[in-house]
N, C-alpha and C positions, 0 to 999 in steps of 0.2 A: 682854619678849615672851613671850606664852603661847600655847600650842598647844591649840586647841580641837577635840575630836572627831577626832583623828588615826587613820586605819585603815591597816593594812598592805594592800598590793596586790601581788599575783603578776604581775611584769611578763611572764611568759610565757603569760598567759591569752589565749585566743583571743577576738577580738570578732567577733560576727556582726553585720554591718550590711546592712540592706537598703535599697536606693535605689529610690525612686519617681520616676516622671517628673514635672518640674514643669510645670505649666500656668499660663498666664497667667489672672489674675482681674479683669482690668479695664484700663483705660487705652487709649492708642492710640499707633501709631507714625507717625500721619499727623497734621501739625500742624492742618489744616484741620478735623478731627475734634475737636479740643480744646473742651472747655467753659471758659468763663472765660477766653478769650484776653487777653493784655496789651493795654493801651491806652496812648496817649500823647494827652494833651490830650482824653480822652473819645472818641478815635477807635480802634476796635479794629484791631489790626495784622493785617489779612488781605490777602495779596498784596503788591505792591509800592505803598508810598504815597510821594507827593511830600511836600516841606515844607509845601506849601500844603494838602494834603489832611489833614495832621496839625495844621494851624493853627500852624505854626511859620515863622519867617522866617530866611533865611540871613544870615550875616555876611560882610562884606568882609575881605580880609586886614588892611586898616587897622583896622578895628574890632576885629578879634581882637587885634592887636598893642597897641592901645589898652587893651583889657581886661587883657591880661597886663602891661602897664606900670603899671596902676593896682593891680594886686595886689601888686607888689613893694614 
């Protein structure tokens, strides 16, 4: 292991640090104001959507159990 450019530092040295206020530079805290909202099956996710509005269909418990059994 080699040491590259090692300098001695006085640990008693005082550091003068100026803090500036952080301001927001963009973005939004409101979901409805977002650009490029996520989509499901091409339907933008705005508000409450039903399965039908998202072009999805629901499964019965039997269909879910059949899918789980088929994956084992």
